[in-house]
C-alpha positions, -999 to +999 in steps of 0.1 A: -389-786+312-368-782+281-339-805+274-312-778+279-326-771+314-327-809+322-291-813+310-279-784+332-296-801+362-279-834+354-245-816+351-251-801+386-260-835+400-226-848+389-206-823+410-187-841+438-197-816+465-235-816+459-254-823+491-283-847+486-298-836+452-306-808+428-340-792+434-359-775+405-388-752+411-419-753+388-408-720+370-374-735+361-357-728+327-322-727+313-297-702+326-259-698+326-245-731+340-274-736+364-311-735+356-330-704+368-355-717+393-328-741+406-316-748+442-285-767+452-268-773+486-230-775+483-205-787+508-177-762+515-180-747+480-195-717+462-202-715+424-205-680+411-227-690+381-250-708+405-258-675+422-260-657+388-249-624+372-275-603+390-265-611+425-292-601+449-319-597+423-352-598+441-386-582+447-399-556+472-437-554+479-459-532+500-496-527+505-516-494+508-550-483+519-557-465+486-587-479+466-577-488+430-610-474+418-599-440+431-568-438+409-586-454+379-614-429+379-599-397+392-592-372+364-564-347+365-554-319+341-527-344+329-550-374+325-562-402+347-545-403+381-533-438+375-515-426+343-500-396+361-486-418+388-469-441+364-455-412+344-440-397+376-425-430+386-408-432+352-396-396+355-381-401+390-367-436+387-342-443+358-349-475+339-331-496+313-294-485+309-301-451+324-288-440+358-288-410+380-267-380+369-259-372+405-244-394+432-271-409+454-268-409+492-261-444+506-249-448+542-242-485+536-218-479+506-202-449+522-193-469+554-182-498+533-157-478+513-144-459+543-107-465+549-111-483+582-139-506+571-136-544+571-142-544+533-112-520+527-088-550+524-110-565+497-108-532+477-070-534+480-069-571+471-091-567+440-085-531+427-096-540+391-130-551+404-132-521+428-128-498+398-155-516+378-180-513+407-171-479+423-179-450+423-205-458+396-226-478+421-236-445+437-253-434+405-269-468+398-285-468+433-323-464+429-325-474+393-346-502+379-328-517+349-344-534+320-353-570+309-378-585+333-374-558+359-405-539+366-425-517+390-462-528+391-492-512+407-515-540+416-549-546+430-556-570+459-588-589+464-602-561+485-597-536+458-567-519+474-536-506+456-504-526+462-469-521+447-444-548+436-409-539+424-384-563+408-348-552+405-313-562+415-277-551+420-274-535+385-239-536+370-223-542+404-235-578+408-227-586+372-191-574+375-187-594+408-200-626+392-180-623+360-148-614+378-149-644+403-162-668+376-131-660+355-110-665+386-127-698+394-121-711+359-084-703+361-080-719+395-100-750+385-077-755+355-047-752+378-061-777+402-069-802+374-107-801+381-126-830+365-157-807+360-159-800+322-155-762+314-185-766+291-207-770+322-200-733+332-198-744+368-164-733+379-162-733+418-143-718+447-138-736+480-152-714+508-121-719+530-099-706+502-088-670+500-106-666+467-138-682+481-138-659+511-133-629+489-163-639+467-185-643+497-176-608+509-182-593+475-215-613+472-227-599+505-218-564+494-239-570+462-268-584+482-268-554+505-265-530+475-295-547+458-316-545+489-307-508+493-315-502+456-350-516+460-355-498+493-347-464+477-370-470+448-397-482+472-395-450+492-397-429+460-428-447+448-444-442+482-436-405+481-451-402+446-483-420+457-487-399+488-480-366+469-503-373+440-532-389+458-532-360+483-530-334+455-557-347+433-582-363+456-599-357+490-588-392+502-577-392+538-542-402+551-523-425+528-511-455+548-487-483+539-489-518+553-472-551+548-437-549+534-414-577+520-380-573+505-365-607+494-336-618+472-339-647+447-303-648+434-279-656+463-261-682+484-264-687+522-249-710+548-278-731+561-283-764+578-301-791+559-304-828+567-280-823+597-252-807+577-241-771+572-241-764+535-240-734+511-275-732+496-275-715+462-309-701+451-308-690+415-343-677+406-358-692+438-368-678+471-364-690+507-397-706+519-391-717+554-421-725+575-441-693+580-417-671+560-434-646+536-424-646+500-432-630+466-441-649+435-447-624+406-466-635+375-460-623+339-467-587+329-505-581+330-512-613+349-517-622+386-490-624+412-489-639+447-477-633+482-470-667+498-462-683+531-435-709+531-441-745+543-405-753+550-403-784+527-369-800+533-368-816+499-367-782+482-341-770+508-370-748+521-374-730+488-401-722+462-404-705+428-395-668+423-421-662+396-438-677+366-406-686+346-400-682+309-412-708+285-397-690+255-363-673+250-361-636+242-350-641+205-379-665+199-403-642+217-393-613+194-397-635+163-430-649+174-449-619+188-453-583+178-453-551+198-489-546+186-500-579+200-486-572+234-501-538+236-535-552+226-532-579+253-525-553+280-553-531+268-577-561+269-569-565+306-571-527+312-533-526+322-516-492+318-480-495+305-454-468+310-420-473+293-395-451+274-401-473+243-424-501+234-399-514+209-388-549+219-416-552+245-425-585+229-396-602+247-415-596+280-450-605+265-473-624+289-474-652+264-437-661+268-441-670+305-456-700+321-491-698+335-487-685+371-517-705+382-501-737+369-469-728+387-487-722+420-506-755+416-472-773+411-458-761+444-486-765+469-462-786+490-437-757+491-458-725+498-494-715+502-509-682+488-518-654+512-526-626+487-536-628+451-528-596+431-538-584+397-518-560+375-532-525+372-502-507+357-466-515+349-435-494+345-407-511+325-373-502+311 
């Protein structure tokens, strides 16, 4: 790991409320305050920056019975079926900074904001945050975002089409994190906290009013992120069913295994006989028998895994390949042309509003997923190996 990541882990280890140790997954790299790919268990304490700015960011995955060869070879008046599918996904799902022009239906958010809901008091207690999150959240629902968020069409080892989608809570989670991190910094200063502000690890006791509020807003963001992925998942399913039926004589399109898992969150769990708040920032829960998703870099392989429940990692494993190069360095090192050439070499279809800046998500700037998997054989075992066929990015 790089020295900055190591120093952040050492900073975390100094915190007086850390339970046992700091666990780093093999995809770990520097983040804000806490390394991405890091897991800590805290006694009676929550750290907004140890959850992260994209609260509830995660991945949804599902399988289909559609042969990949079918969508690769079928020609339509608009081009290969695979290309038509990705173009339709990009048309129906806003990416990057784009959002829906019309309010999206969401039973969860509607009930949450109803006058008599349990969350109504939080809206009154934090009106500034409420204004930053709502009603814009309704237009952000069902949108992908940019950066490392993606929708991938993948091929399993039997040649069947699968879909993997990575997105989070959009602007909602960021506003919640920033708001409560600022609050925690002010309170820590008032309390005379010995934790240096430079660590970016301001905290809130969970039995404090501010800590309780953060947990409620975090749960809202987690649910919003899950709903966001579910809505996009259903739209991708609809596109697949519609286009495969329209352009081929393939029988009934069927969908199989589904997983929807967060990798930026905190949860109350029991480890080594004590109830603690486990913060997973760029890490997934990998309890014994639990299914998880470990995406690789764009154009590489990804995995569906089964957790082994390793207590030393607080029952966690990596959430992906992990960056080995920052975005600025990536843009300075690789060109758009090199990335497109690499994707073409692996027969990967790319659909994006613009290829400008695509180098910051080049496959070369991520760790080798095979090495990452080899480094966590005591945390999770692979069930499915998946190869990228096409990718939609912001």
